[in-house]
C-alpha positions in Angstrom: 8.4 -10.8 12.8 6.9 -14.3 12.7 7.7 -14.4 16.4 5.2 -11.6 17.0 2.2 -12.9 18.9 -0.2 -10.5 17.2 1.2 -11.4 13.8 0.6 -15.1 14.5 -3.0 -14.4 15.3 -3.7 -13.2 11.8 -6.0 -15.5 9.8 -4.9 -16.2 6.3 -7.4 -16.1 3.4 -7.3 -16.9 -0.3 -9.6 -15.1 -2.7 -9.9 -16.5 -6.3 -10.3 -13.7 -8.9 -9.6 -15.7 -12.1 -9.1 -19.4 -13.1 -5.4 -19.4 -12.1 -5.2 -16.3 -10.1 -5.8 -15.9 -6.3 -5.1 -12.9 -4.0 -3.9 -13.9 -0.5 -3.8 -12.0 2.7 -4.3 -11.9 6.4 -7.0 -10.4 8.7 -7.4 -9.6 12.3 -11.0 -9.1 13.1 -11.1 -9.4 16.9 -13.7 -6.7 17.7 -16.1 -6.5 14.8 -17.9 -3.4 16.1 -14.6 -1.4 16.1 -13.2 0.2 13.0 -11.6 -2.1 10.4 -8.6 -1.0 8.3 -8.3 -2.3 4.8 -4.6 -1.9 3.8 -3.1 -2.0 0.3 0.7 -2.0 -0.2 2.9 -0.1 -2.7 4.4 -1.3 -6.0 6.9 -4.2 -5.7 6.2 -4.5 -2.0 3.8 -6.8 -0.2 1.5 -6.3 2.7 3.5 -8.3 5.3 6.6 -6.1 5.1 4.5 -3.2 6.6 4.0 -5.2 9.8 6.4 -3.0 12.0 4.0 -0.2 11.2 0.7 -2.1 11.2 1.2 -4.0 14.4 0.9 -0.8 16.3 -2.5 -0.2 14.8 -3.8 -3.7 15.6 -2.3 -3.4 19.1 -4.3 -0.3 19.5 -7.5 -2.3 18.9 -8.2 -1.8 15.2 -9.3 -4.6 13.1 -7.1 -5.1 10.0 -7.4 -6.8 6.6 -4.4 -6.7 4.3 -3.7 -8.6 1.1 -1.3 -8.7 -1.8 -1.9 -7.4 -5.2 -1.5 -9.5 -8.3 2.1 -10.5 -8.9 3.1 -9.3 -5.4 3.8 -11.2 -2.1 1.8 -14.3 -1.7 -0.7 -13.6 -4.6 -0.5 -15.1 -8.0 0.5 -13.7 -11.3 -1.1 -15.0 -14.5 1.3 -14.1 -17.2 1.4 -10.3 -17.1 0.1 -7.7 -14.7 -3.6 -7.1 -15.5 -3.5 -3.3 -15.1 -4.7 -0.9 -12.5 -8.4 -1.1 -13.5 -8.6 -4.8 -12.6 -6.3 -4.3 -9.6 -8.8 -1.9 -8.1 -11.9 -4.0 -9.0 -10.2 -7.1 -7.5 -9.4 -5.2 -4.3 -13.1 -4.3 -4.0 -14.0 -7.9 -4.6 -11.8 -8.9 -1.6 -13.7 -6.4 0.6 -16.9 -7.9 -0.6 -15.8 -11.5 -0.2 -14.4 -10.9 3.3 -17.7 -9.1 4.2 -15.8 -6.2 5.7 -18.8 -3.8 5.3 -21.0 -6.3 7.1 -18.8 -6.8 10.2 -20.7 -4.1 12.2 -18.0 -1.4 12.5 -16.8 1.4 10.2 -14.4 0.5 7.3 -11.4 2.7 6.7 -9.5 2.5 3.4 -5.7 2.8 3.9 -2.6 2.0 2.1 0.8 3.2 0.9 1.7 4.7 -2.5 0.1 2.8 -5.4 -2.2 1.0 -2.8 -3.2 4.3 -1.3 -4.2 5.6 -4.7 -6.2 2.5 -5.6 -8.1 3.0 -2.3 -8.8 6.5 -3.3 -10.1 5.4 -6.7 -12.4 2.9 -5.1 -13.7 5.5 -2.6 -14.6 7.8 -5.5 -16.3 5.2 -7.5 -18.1 3.5 -4.7 -19.0 6.2 -2.2 -20.5 3.7 0.3 -17.5 1.4 0.3 -15.3 3.3 2.9 -16.3 5.5 5.8 -13.0 7.4 5.6 -9.5 7.2 4.0 -6.1 7.5 5.7 -3.5 7.3 2.9 0.3 7.2 3.3 2.2 9.1 0.6 -0.3 8.3 -2.2 1.1 7.9 -5.7 0.0 11.4 -7.0 2.1 12.2 -10.1 1.7 15.7 -11.7 -1.6 16.0 -13.3 -0.2 17.5 -16.6 2.2 14.5 -17.0 -0.7 12.0 -16.4 -2.8 13.8 -18.9 -0.1 13.5 -21.5 0.2 9.8 -20.6 -3.6 9.5 -21.0 -3.3 11.1 -24.5 -0.4 8.9 -25.5 2.1 11.8 -25.5 4.2 10.6 -22.5 5.7 7.3 -21.5 7.3 6.8 -18.1 11.0 5.6 -18.4 11.3 1.9 -17.3 15.0 1.2 -18.1 16.2 1.5 -14.5 13.3 -0.6 -13.2 14.0 -3.4 -15.8 17.8 -3.3 -14.8 17.0 -3.6 -11.1 19.1 -6.3 -9.3 17.0 -9.5 -8.7 19.3 -12.0 -7.2 21.3 -12.3 -4.0 23.4 -15.2 -2.5 21.7 -15.0 0.8 19.8 -12.8 3.2 23.0 -11.2 4.5 24.1 -10.2 1.0 20.6 -8.8 0.3 20.7 -6.7 3.5 24.1 -5.3 2.8 23.1 -4.4 -0.8 19.8 -2.8 0.2 21.4 -0.7 3.0 23.7 0.7 0.4 20.8 2.1 -1.7 19.3 5.5 -1.0 15.7 4.1 -1.0 16.5 1.7 1.9 19.3 3.4 3.8 17.0 5.0 6.4 14.7 2.0 6.9 14.4 0.7 10.5 16.0 -2.7 11.1 12.6 -4.4 11.6 11.4 -3.0 8.4 14.4 -4.1 6.4 14.2 -7.6 8.0 10.5 -7.7 6.9 11.5 -6.8 3.3 14.0 -9.7 3.2 11.7 -12.2 5.0 8.5 -11.4 3.0 9.5 -9.7 -0.2 12.3 -12.2 -1.2 11.8 -15.8 -2.1 14.3 -18.7 -2.9 15.3 -18.6 -6.6 14.8 -21.6 -9.0 18.5 -22.5 -8.7 20.0 -20.8 -5.6 19.9 -17.6 -3.6 17.1 -15.2 -3.2 15.0 -13.2 -5.7 12.3 -10.6 -5.6 8.7 -11.9 -5.3 7.7 -9.0 -7.6 10.3 -9.2 -10.3 11.5 -6.1 -12.2 9.5 -7.2 -15.2 6.2 -7.2 -13.3 7.1 -3.9 -11.5 7.7 -2.3 -14.9 4.4 -3.6 -16.2 2.7 -1.9 -13.2 4.5 1.4 -13.9 3.7 1.3 -17.6 0.0 1.5 -16.8 -0.1 4.7 -14.8 -3.1 5.9 -12.7 -4.1 8.4 -15.3 -7.5 9.1 -13.8 -6.3 9.7 -10.2 -6.9 13.5 -10.3 -10.4 13.0 -11.6 -11.2 10.5 -8.9 -9.5 12.7 -6.2 -12.0 15.5 -7.0 -14.9 13.1 -6.5 -14.1 11.7 -3.1 -16.9 12.5 -0.6 -15.6 10.7 2.6 -13.2 12.3 5.1 -9.7 11.7 3.6 -6.3 12.4 5.2 -3.1 12.3 3.2 -0.1 11.6 5.4 3.0 12.5 3.4 6.7 12.8 3.8 8.6 16.0 3.6 11.2 15.1 0.9 10.6 17.9 -1.6 12.6 16.1 -4.2 9.4 14.0 -4.6 6.4 15.6 -6.3 4.1 13.9 -3.8 4.2 16.4 -0.9 3.3 19.3 -3.2 0.6 17.2 -4.9 -0.9 16.3 -1.6 -1.1 19.9 -0.6 -2.7 20.7 -4.0 -5.3 17.9 -3.4 -6.6 19.8 -0.3 -7.2 22.8 -2.6 -9.3 20.7 -5.0 -11.5 18.8 -2.6 -12.8 20.1 0.8 -13.0 16.5 2.1 -9.3 16.1 1.9 -6.6 17.4 4.3 -2.9 16.7 4.4 -0.6 15.9 7.3 3.2 16.2 6.9 5.7 14.0 8.7 9.5 13.6 8.5 10.9 11.2 6.0 10.7 10.1 2.4 8.3 8.1 0.3 8.7 5.1 2.7 8.5 7.1 5.9 6.4 4.3 7.6 9.4 1.9 7.0 11.9 4.5 8.3 9.9 5.2 11.5 7.2 2.6 11.9 6.2 3.5 15.5 6.2 7.3 15.0 4.2 6.8 11.8 1.7 4.7 13.6 1.3 7.3 16.3 0.5 9.9 13.6 -2.0 7.5 12.0 -3.7 6.8 15.3 -4.0 10.6 16.0 -5.4 11.1 12.5 -8.0 8.3 13.0 -9.1 9.8 16.3 -9.3 13.3 14.8 -11.8 12.0 12.2 -13.9 10.2 14.7 -12.7 6.6 14.4 -10.9 5.7 17.6 -11.1 2.3 19.3 -12.4 3.8 22.6 -15.4 1.9 24.0 
C-alpha cells in the first residue's frame, strides 16, 4: 500500500495529549471547501489498515483525517489504556488541533466499530462538532447488558483476548495464521496485507508482534461504552449506520433498533460480517459514497 500515490500524499501529524503520550495520524486536505471525513478505527486495529477502503473515498475527492487511538498503530501508550472517556475527549482534541471545523467545508464523523461509537458519543455531546455521521458497524452491545455493566453486575469475558497469539516468525507465517481464523478468512488480499504491514511491528527479540498487544486490547474491552445508548438517543445530526448482515452478531439488530429510538438515524445493510469494509473494500466504499450523496455531502462542484 505504501506504493499507492494517494497514500504517499498523506501528511503525517503528531498531536501531544499528555507528557509522554502523542496521537499520530495522516491527513489529506486537498480541497478545503469539500467535505472532510474524520475516521476512527476499531479496537486492536489502526487507521492505516483501512486504506484499501478509504483510498476510494479520497479518490472521489473527499478530504480525510485519520489517526490512531492510544496504544494502537503509531500512537503512544503510557502504561495502561486511559479509558473510553479520555479516548473520546482526545479524539475531539485532534479535531480541534487540526482545525477540521475551520477548513471551510462540512465535517463528517466516520469510523468502524469502537471508533464509530466514539464518534457517535462526540456528536451527542458536542452537537456542532460534526455535520453528519456515517458509521460502519458501530459497537452497539445490547442495552440491558451495558446497563448491568454500568451497575457492576456484568463483566465482559477477557480470557480469549488475553490468550490471543502475539508473535509470528515472519509476515508469511502471520498471513497463513490469520487466513486460518474466521475473523480474517474473508478479508481481501489488500486488507490482509495492510494488517500485516501496519498492525504488526518487529518484536524486541525477533519476529513480528501486534502493535496493540492483547493486554491493551483487553483493557479497552474491560471499559465498555456503557453510555452509548444514552448518547445515541441524543444525536441530532443526520446519522447513517452501515452494518453487516451476520445475524450471529448483535450489531445488525441493534442498528435497526437505533433507528426506532432516534429519527435522525437510519440504517443501511450490506453483505458481510463486522469487518465488511475489509472483506469488500471497494463495494463498501461505493455504499459509503452513495450514503454521503444521499445526505447531501457529495464532492460535486
